[in-house]
C-alpha positions in Angstrom: -18.7 1.5 -60.9 -20.0 1.5 -57.4 -16.9 0.6 -55.5 -15.3 3.7 -57.0 -16.0 7.2 -57.3 -14.4 10.4 -58.7 -12.7 13.2 -57.2 -12.6 16.4 -58.7 -9.0 17.8 -58.2 -9.2 21.4 -56.7 -9.4 24.7 -58.6 -6.4 26.5 -59.1 -6.4 30.5 -57.8 -4.2 33.3 -59.3 -0.8 33.4 -57.7 -0.5 30.2 -56.2 2.0 27.6 -57.1 1.6 24.9 -60.0 0.3 21.3 -57.8 3.3 18.9 -57.9 2.7 16.1 -60.3 0.2 13.2 -59.1 1.5 10.1 -58.1 0.6 6.6 -59.9 -2.3 5.8 -57.6 -3.6 9.9 -57.6 -3.4 9.8 -61.3 -6.8 8.3 -61.6 -8.6 10.3 -59.8 -10.4 7.9 -57.8 -10.4 6.1 -54.4 -11.1 2.6 -53.3 -13.9 1.5 -50.8 -13.2 -1.5 -49.1 -15.7 -3.8 -47.0 -14.8 -5.9 -44.5 -16.9 -8.8 -42.5 -16.1 -10.8 -39.6 -17.9 -13.9 -39.3 -17.8 -17.6 -37.4 -16.8 -15.7 -34.2 -15.5 -17.7 -31.8 -14.2 -17.4 -27.7 -10.9 -15.5 -26.9 -10.3 -17.6 -23.6 -10.9 -21.0 -22.7 -13.1 -20.6 -19.8 -14.3 -17.7 -17.6 -12.4 -16.0 -15.9 -13.2 -13.9 -12.6 -13.8 -10.0 -13.0 -11.7 -7.5 -11.6 -12.4 -4.6 -9.9 -12.6 -1.4 -11.1 -10.9 0.2 -8.6 -9.2 3.9 -9.8 -10.4 3.3 -13.0 -12.0 6.5 -14.3 -15.9 6.0 -14.1 -17.9 7.5 -16.8 -20.5 10.1 -15.2 -24.1 8.6 -16.3 -26.9 11.3 -16.7 -29.1 12.3 -13.4 -32.0 9.8 -13.4 -35.2 11.6 -12.3 -37.1 9.9 -9.5 -40.9 8.5 -10.5 -43.4 9.6 -8.2 -43.1 5.5 -6.3 -39.3 6.1 -5.6 -39.8 9.4 -4.3 -42.4 8.3 -1.9 -40.6 5.3 -1.1 -37.2 7.5 -0.1 -39.2 9.6 1.6 -40.8 7.2 3.9 -37.7 4.9 4.6 -35.8 8.4 5.4 -38.6 9.3 8.0 -39.3 6.2 9.9 -35.5 5.6 9.8 -35.4 9.1 12.1 -38.5 7.8 14.4 -37.3 4.4 15.1 -34.3 6.1 17.2 -36.8 8.0 19.5 -39.3 5.1 19.7 -36.7 2.4 20.9 -35.7 5.1 23.2 -38.7 5.2 24.7 -39.7 1.7 24.8 -35.6 1.0 26.6 -36.7 3.3 29.5 -40.2 1.7 29.8 -39.3 -2.1 29.7 -35.5 -2.1 29.8 -35.2 -4.1 26.6 -35.1 -3.8 22.9 -38.0 -3.7 21.0 -39.6 -6.1 18.7 -41.6 -6.7 15.4 -44.4 -7.0 17.7 -43.7 -3.6 19.0 -45.2 -2.0 15.6 -48.4 -0.7 16.8 -47.0 0.9 20.0 -44.7 2.5 17.8 -48.1 4.0 15.8 -49.6 4.5 18.6 -47.0 6.7 20.0 -46.8 8.5 16.8 -50.1 9.4 16.9 -50.7 10.2 20.7 -46.9 12.6 20.1 -48.3 14.3 16.9 -45.6 13.1 14.9 -47.6 10.8 12.5 -49.6 13.9 11.8 -46.1 15.3 10.9 -45.4 12.4 9.2 -48.1 12.9 7.1 -47.7 16.5 6.1 -44.2 16.1 4.7 -45.7 13.3 3.1 -48.6 15.1 1.0 -46.5 16.6 -1.4 -45.3 13.1 -2.6 -48.7 11.4 -1.8 -50.2 13.9 -4.3 -47.8 13.9 -7.4 -48.2 10.1 -6.5 -52.1 9.9 -7.0 -52.0 12.8 -10.0 -49.4 10.5 -12.1 -51.5 7.6 -11.3 -55.1 8.9 -11.8 -54.4 11.6 -14.1 -55.6 9.8 -17.8 -58.9 8.4 -15.9 -61.9 9.9 -17.0 -64.4 11.3 -14.1 -67.4 9.5 -15.2 -65.3 6.4 -14.9 -64.4 7.3 -11.1 -66.6 5.6 -8.4 -68.6 7.9 -6.2 -67.8 6.6 -2.7 -65.1 6.4 0.0 -62.9 9.3 1.6 -62.8 11.5 -1.7 -65.5 9.9 -3.7 -63.3 8.8 -6.8 -60.8 6.1 -7.4 -58.2 8.4 -5.6 -59.4 6.0 -2.6 -57.8 3.2 -4.1 -54.3 5.3 -4.4 -55.1 6.7 -0.9 -55.3 2.9 0.6 -52.5 1.4 -1.3 -49.7 4.2 -0.1 -51.4 3.3 3.5 -50.2 -0.6 2.7 -46.8 1.0 1.7 -46.1 3.1 4.5 -47.1 0.1 7.1 -44.6 -2.0 4.9 -41.8 0.3 4.9 -42.3 0.8 8.7 -42.3 -2.7 9.4 -39.5 -3.3 7.1 -37.0 -0.4 8.5 -38.2 -1.4 12.2 -36.9 -5.0 11.5 -34.1 -4.0 9.9 -33.2 -1.5 12.9 -33.9 -3.9 15.3 -31.2 -6.5 13.2 -28.3 -4.2 13.5 -28.8 -3.4 17.4 -28.7 -6.9 18.0 -25.4 -7.6 15.7 -23.9 -4.6 17.2 -24.4 -6.1 20.7 -23.5 -9.5 19.8 -21.0 -8.3 17.7 -18.2 -9.0 21.1 -18.9 -12.5 21.3 -17.9 -13.9 17.9 -13.9 -14.0 17.7 -13.4 -15.5 14.7 -13.1 -12.9 12.2 -15.9 -12.4 9.2 -15.2 -14.7 6.0 -13.9 -12.8 2.9 -16.2 -13.3 -0.1 -14.7 -15.5 -2.9 -14.6 -13.4 -5.5 -13.4 -10.3 -3.7 -10.5 -12.8 -2.9 -10.1 -14.2 -6.8 -9.9 -11.0 -7.4 -7.1 -10.1 -4.9 -5.0 -13.6 -6.2 -5.8 -12.8 -9.8 -4.4 -8.9 -9.2 -1.5 -10.1 -7.2 -0.3 -12.1 -10.1 -0.7 -9.7 -12.6 1.3 -7.2 -10.5 4.1 -9.6 -10.8 4.0 -10.2 -14.2 4.2 -6.7 -15.1 7.0 -5.9 -13.2 8.8 -8.7 -14.6 7.8 -6.8 -18.3 8.7 -3.6 -16.7 5.5 -2.4 -17.7 5.1 0.0 -14.7 1.9 2.2 -15.4 0.0 -1.4 -15.6 1.5 -2.3 -12.5 0.9 0.5 -10.4 -2.8 0.6 -11.5 -3.2 -3.1 -10.8 -1.9 -2.5 -6.9 -4.5 0.5 -6.9 -7.3 -1.6 -7.5 -6.2 -4.1 -5.3 -5.9 -1.5 -2.5 -9.7 -0.6 -3.1 -11.0 -4.6 -2.2 -12.9 -4.5 1.1 -9.8 -7.4 3.3 -6.7 -4.6 1.6 -8.4 -1.3 2.3 -7.6 -1.1 6.0 -5.0 -3.8 6.2 -1.3 -2.5 7.1 0.4 -5.8 5.0 -1.3 -4.7 1.9 0.0 -0.7 2.9 3.3 -2.3 3.0 3.8 -4.7 0.4 2.6 -1.5 -2.0 5.5 0.8 -0.5 7.8 -1.9 -1.5 6.4 -2.4 -4.4 6.9 1.7 -5.1 10.4 1.2 -3.6 11.8 -1.3 -6.1 10.6 0.5 -9.2 12.0 3.8 -7.6 8.4 5.4 -7.5 7.2 8.3 -5.6 4.8 7.6 -2.6 6.7 4.7 -1.0 7.0 6.8 1.7 3.8 8.0 2.4 2.3 4.0 1.9 4.5 2.8 5.0 3.1 5.6 6.9 -0.1 4.9 6.1 0.6 1.3 7.7 1.7 3.6 11.1 -1.8 5.4 11.0 -3.3 1.6 10.5 -1.8 0.0 13.7 -0.9 2.5 15.5 3.1 3.5 16.3 3.3 1.3 19.4 1.5 -1.5 17.6 2.7 -1.8 14.0 5.7 -4.0 13.5 9.4 -3.3 13.3 10.0 -3.7 9.8 7.3 -1.1 9.0 9.0 1.4 11.5 12.6 0.4 9.7 11.8 1.0 6.7 9.5 4.2 7.4 12.3 5.7 9.0 15.3 5.1 6.2 12.8 6.3 3.2 12.1 9.5 5.4 15.9 10.2 5.6 16.1 9.4 1.8 13.6 12.9 1.8 15.9 14.5 4.3 12.5 14.7 6.7 15.5 13.3 9.4 13.1 14.7 12.5 10.2 12.4 11.8 12.8 9.5 10.4 14.8 10.1 14.1 11.4 9.2 15.5 10.4 6.2 13.9 14.0 4.9 14.3 14.4 5.4 17.7 10.9 4.1 18.5 12.5 0.8 16.3 15.5 0.8 18.8 13.4 1.2 21.8 12.0 -2.1 21.3 15.5 -4.1 21.6 18.0 -1.7 23.0 20.9 -4.2 22.6 20.2 -5.6 19.1 22.6 -4.3 16.9 20.3 -4.0 14.1 19.0 -0.5 15.7 21.9 0.9 16.0 23.0 0.1 12.4 19.7 1.7 11.2 20.8 4.8 13.6 23.9 4.5 11.7 22.2 4.8 8.3 19.9 7.7 9.7 22.9 9.9 10.7 25.4 8.9 7.9 23.4 11.1 5.6 22.4 14.1 7.8 24.6 17.0 7.7 25.7 18.2 11.0 26.1 14.8 12.5 29.3 13.9 11.1 30.7 12.2 14.4 27.1 10.0 15.0 27.8 7.4 12.5 31.0 6.2 14.4 29.0 6.1 17.8 26.5 4.1 16.6 28.6 1.1 15.1 30.8 1.3 18.0 27.6 0.5 19.9 26.3 -2.0 17.4 29.6 -3.8 17.9 29.2 -3.7 21.9 28.4 -7.2 23.6 24.4 -7.0 25.0 26.2 -7.6 28.4 27.2 -3.5 27.8 23.5 -2.3 28.0 22.5 -4.1 31.3 21.5 -1.6 33.7 21.0 1.5 31.1 17.9 2.8 30.2 16.4 3.5 26.3 16.8 7.1 27.0 19.9 6.7 28.0 21.1 4.4 25.2 19.9 6.8 22.5 21.0 10.1 23.8 23.3 11.6 21.8 25.0 13.9 24.0 29.0 13.8 23.5 29.2 13.9 27.4 27.4 10.9 27.7 29.0 8.9 25.2 32.7 10.0 26.3 31.3 8.9 29.9 29.6 5.6 29.2 31.2 4.1 26.2 34.9 5.6 25.5 35.6 8.2 23.0 33.5 9.3 20.0 35.5 7.4 17.4 36.8 4.9 19.9 38.2 1.8 18.0 38.5 -2.0 19.4 41.8 -2.8 20.8 44.0 -4.6 18.2 44.4 -8.1 18.3 47.9 -9.7 19.3 49.8 -10.8 16.2 49.8 -14.6 15.6 52.8 -16.3 17.1 54.8 -17.8 14.1 54.8 -21.5 13.5 57.0 -23.9 12.0 56.6 -25.1 8.5 56.1 -28.8 8.5 58.4 -30.8 5.9 56.7 -33.5 3.7 58.7 -36.1 2.5 56.5 -36.9 -0.2 55.5 -33.9 -2.1 51.9 -33.6 -2.6 50.3 -32.0 -5.6 48.9 -28.3 -5.1 45.4 -28.2 -4.9 43.5 -24.5 -5.0 42.4 -23.3 -1.6 38.6 -23.4 -1.1 38.7 -20.4 0.5 40.5 -18.9 -2.5 37.5 -19.9 -4.9 34.2 -19.1 -2.3 35.7 -16.7 -0.3 33.6 -16.5 2.8 32.3 -13.1 5.1 34.5 -12.8 8.3 32.4 -14.4 11.3 32.4 -10.7 13.5 30.6 -9.5 10.6 27.2 -11.8 10.8 25.0 -8.6 12.6 25.7 -5.9 9.9 25.4 -8.6 6.9 22.1 -9.5 8.5 20.6 -6.0 8.8 21.8 -5.7 4.9 19.8 -8.7 3.9 16.8 -7.0 5.5 17.1 -4.0 4.0 17.7 -5.9 0.5 14.5 -7.5 1.3 12.2 -4.3 1.7 13.8 -2.8 -1.2 16.3 -0.3 -0.1 19.7 -0.2 -1.7 21.2 3.0 -0.5 20.9 2.3 3.0 22.5 -1.2 2.4 25.4 0.4 0.4 25.9 2.3 3.1 26.8 -0.6 5.1 28.3 -2.5 2.5 30.9 0.7 0.8 32.9 2.9 3.6 31.1 5.7 5.1 32.1 8.7 7.0 35.7 8.1 6.2 36.2 4.6 7.8 34.9 0.9 6.3 32.3 -0.6 8.2 33.2 -4.4 7.2 35.9 -6.1 7.4 38.0 -6.7 4.5 37.7 -10.4 4.3 34.2 -9.7 4.6 34.8 -7.0 1.4 35.9 -10.2 -0.6 33.4 -12.4 0.3 30.8 -14.1 -2.1 28.0 -13.1 0.4 28.8 -9.4 0.0 29.4 -9.5 -3.7 25.8 -11.3 -4.2 24.5 -8.1 -1.8 26.2 -5.3 -3.2 25.3 -7.0 -6.9 21.4 -7.2 -6.2 21.3 -3.2 -4.5 22.7 -2.5 -7.7 20.3 -4.4 -9.6 17.6 -2.6 -7.5 19.1 1.2 -8.6 18.9 -0.3 -12.1 23.0 -0.3 -12.4 22.7 -3.5 -14.3 26.0 -2.8 -15.5 28.2 -2.5 -12.4 26.4 -5.9 -11.3 27.5 -7.4 -14.2 31.0 -6.2 -13.4 30.8 -7.1 -9.8 29.7 -10.8 -10.6 32.2 -11.4 -13.7 35.2 -10.7 -11.3 33.4 -13.3 -8.9 32.6 -15.8 -11.4 36.1 -16.0 -12.4 37.8 -17.2 -9.4 34.9 -19.9 -8.6 31.7 -20.3 -11.2 30.4 -23.2 -8.8 27.3 -20.8 -7.5 23.9 -20.9 -9.0 22.8 -17.9 -7.6 25.7 -15.9 -8.8 24.8 -17.1 -12.5 21.3 -16.3 -12.3 21.9 -12.8 -11.2 24.0 -12.5 -13.8 21.8 -13.4 -16.3 19.0 -10.7 -15.1 21.9 -8.2 -15.5 22.7 -9.2 -18.9 18.8 -9.6 -19.9 18.0 -5.9 -18.3 21.0 -4.7 -20.3 19.7 -6.1 -23.6 22.2 -8.8 -24.5 20.5 -11.9 -25.1 23.1 -14.4 -26.3 25.6 -13.9 -22.5 22.1 -14.0 -20.7 21.0 -17.0 -22.3 24.8 -18.6 -21.6 24.0 -17.2 -18.0 20.8 -18.9 -17.4 22.0 -22.4 -19.2 24.6 -22.3 -16.5 22.5 -21.7 -13.7 20.0 -24.3 -14.8 23.0 -26.9 -15.3 22.8 -27.3 -11.5 20.9 -30.3 -10.2 18.3 -28.8 -7.8 14.6 -28.5 -8.1 13.5 -25.4 -9.2 10.9 -23.6 -7.4 11.0 -20.1 -9.0 9.1 -19.9 -13.0 11.7 -16.7 -13.6 14.9 -18.3 -14.8 13.2 -20.3 -17.0 10.9 -17.4 -18.3 13.9 -15.4 -18.7 15.8 -18.4 -20.7 12.6 -19.1 -22.8 12.5 -15.4 -23.3 16.2 -15.0 -24.7 15.7 -18.1 -26.7 12.5 -16.3 -28.6 14.7 -13.1 -29.2 17.6 -15.7 -30.7 15.1 -17.3 -32.9 15.4 -20.3 -31.3 11.7 -21.3 -31.0 11.8 -24.9 -30.3 14.1 -24.1 -27.3 12.1 -21.3 -26.2 8.9 -23.6 -26.1 10.4 -26.3 -24.1 11.8 -23.5 -21.3 8.6 -21.9 -21.2 6.5 -24.7 -20.5 9.1 -25.3 -17.9 8.0 -22.3 -16.1 4.6 -23.1 -16.5 4.7 -26.3 -15.0 5.9 -24.4 -11.9 3.9 -21.4 -11.9 1.5 -20.3 -14.7 2.0 -16.6 -16.2 0.3 -15.0 -19.2 4.0 -14.0 -20.3 5.0 -17.7 -20.6 1.8 -18.7 -22.1 2.2 -15.5 -24.9 5.6 -16.9 -25.3 4.7 -20.0 -25.9 2.2 -18.9 -28.5 4.4 -16.8 -30.3 6.9 -19.5 -30.5 4.4 -22.1 -32.1 3.7 -19.7 -34.4 7.2 -18.8 -35.3 7.1 -22.7 -35.9 4.0 -22.9 -38.1 1.6 -24.5 -35.4 -1.1 -21.9 -35.9 -3.8 -24.0 -33.9 -2.0 -24.9 -30.8 -0.3 -21.4 -31.3 -4.0 -20.4 -30.9 -5.0 -22.1 -27.9 -1.9 -21.2 -25.7 -2.4 -17.2 -26.9 -6.6 -17.8 -25.6 -4.5 -19.1 -22.2 -2.7 -15.9 -22.1 -6.2 -14.1 -22.8 -7.3 -15.9 -19.6 -4.6 -15.2 -17.6 -4.5 -11.5 -18.3 -7.7 -10.4 -20.4 -6.7 -6.4 -20.4 -3.2 -7.0 -22.3 -3.2 -5.7 -25.7 0.1 -7.3 -27.0 -2.1 -10.7 -26.3 -4.7 -9.5 -28.4 -2.5 -8.1 -31.1 -0.9 -11.7 -31.5 -4.0 -13.6 -30.6 -5.8 -11.8 -34.0 -2.4 -12.1 -35.8 -2.3 -15.9 -35.5 -6.2 -16.3 -36.6 -5.3 -14.0 -39.2 -2.9 -16.4 -40.7 -5.1 -19.7 -40.1 -7.9 -18.1 -43.1 -10.5 -15.8 -43.2 -13.2 -18.8 -42.1 -11.0 -18.3 -38.7 -10.8 -14.7 -38.1 -12.6 -13.1 -35.5 
């Protein structure tokens, strides 16, 4: 009877429609009250993990704490002595030409007394002293107080305590101030940078790994949150390389704020001292935001460092290709990029980057100047072979290579793809402004196909990437990286069967695996296809290369589906160790433990 309670039906009002007939469960007019008890609590991780920094997480505001009399007095004393220590040091330095030491405390107190500063300090401390004394002795009866001393009661002891507290605070503040001054004076003598805190280094490594895993599993919000928490660490807060990595990360995700993160690197290092790749990426990101004048400033500064380098001219080509009103400029910088280094001898950087048409006509030829055509090849007589040889496929047809004349633009494309800049890369790989940049031989090569596929994948155009690779692999299928890229494209589309086949083909090459992602992807495909044993094997291979929470979670689910609950629980505990804030891991771990029986739940 205690487990069921009656529930009276609501009274009907006049004009109301008759209520619907009750269901089978409601017809009894009762409801059940359940009780859940949790027993045999166990650890959810096999070992303790390093705590993550709070970073940008919301901070719960705490109630304002009321200071006690002792705390208020301490704060006032430290603030007052700190202010007076500076004047004492200046006086001592002018007299002895040396910094004061701790033995100068009496001189300091004597100086305060002669100048009246001590009296001012005492008068400023009087309210706090009165509050301190009154609170300490407000419950002491008068008859119990002594009749000797300054006041003739127990307040004398309180004033003595205050004097001791004042002297201790004075000594502590002076010693701290002197120590800080000595460190500042000796700082230039130290050459080695200060060692990083071990806990902070462990947190940085853990956050870097979690960012990598969240990016693999397309958990963008968690990845951004982890990166922000990484940037608040002391070692990364003013580190331009960390902010540059954050800009590249945002660019890969297609999120806003990549340009601001890269510009922060410029402000940290200075325009003249920052790395060239920072100037390059910042300029091209600003060009995509149509902030062309700022982009021109960064890219011209990048070009000034090596005027004869074709990479700088290709960067300016990408800038003017999207800048309205400068349709003739891409052809100019394309021609400059193809010029030999000897052409730039004797020219200053300002002349090289000058955009006037008159200068270009005089120094470099026509705006749309084209290189002279090569003379036609002389016809060669074909040799007659007596014995007819078997026909083998031409290696150039199976694995077409790029034109050696396009080595510089293809190197520039590799740099752009490394930085996550897909649009400028496609500007080089595809015809722009009505003329091609690469030769037809290079456009048909495997290297360009791989580069275009990577650019499409950065733009989340996985169908276009798979289409490019399909045409390439039909000519020659002996290309491991192409199969891995094909598998990734099919995986992102959701075609797990074909993705698994592509990853299997790529894994068949007898090369040492150094990247855990292909094995992780193949194991995940097997999980979706219900091939538990193969999934367990491939995910273990990924863990041997680099342990991740994703791989351990996949191992746990493969073991769970195979009925090995104890081993599945251990694997999920490892996943919880590597990612202690993953709700999906918590849910799977709880599910496995519930399946083990009531005595195993926690």
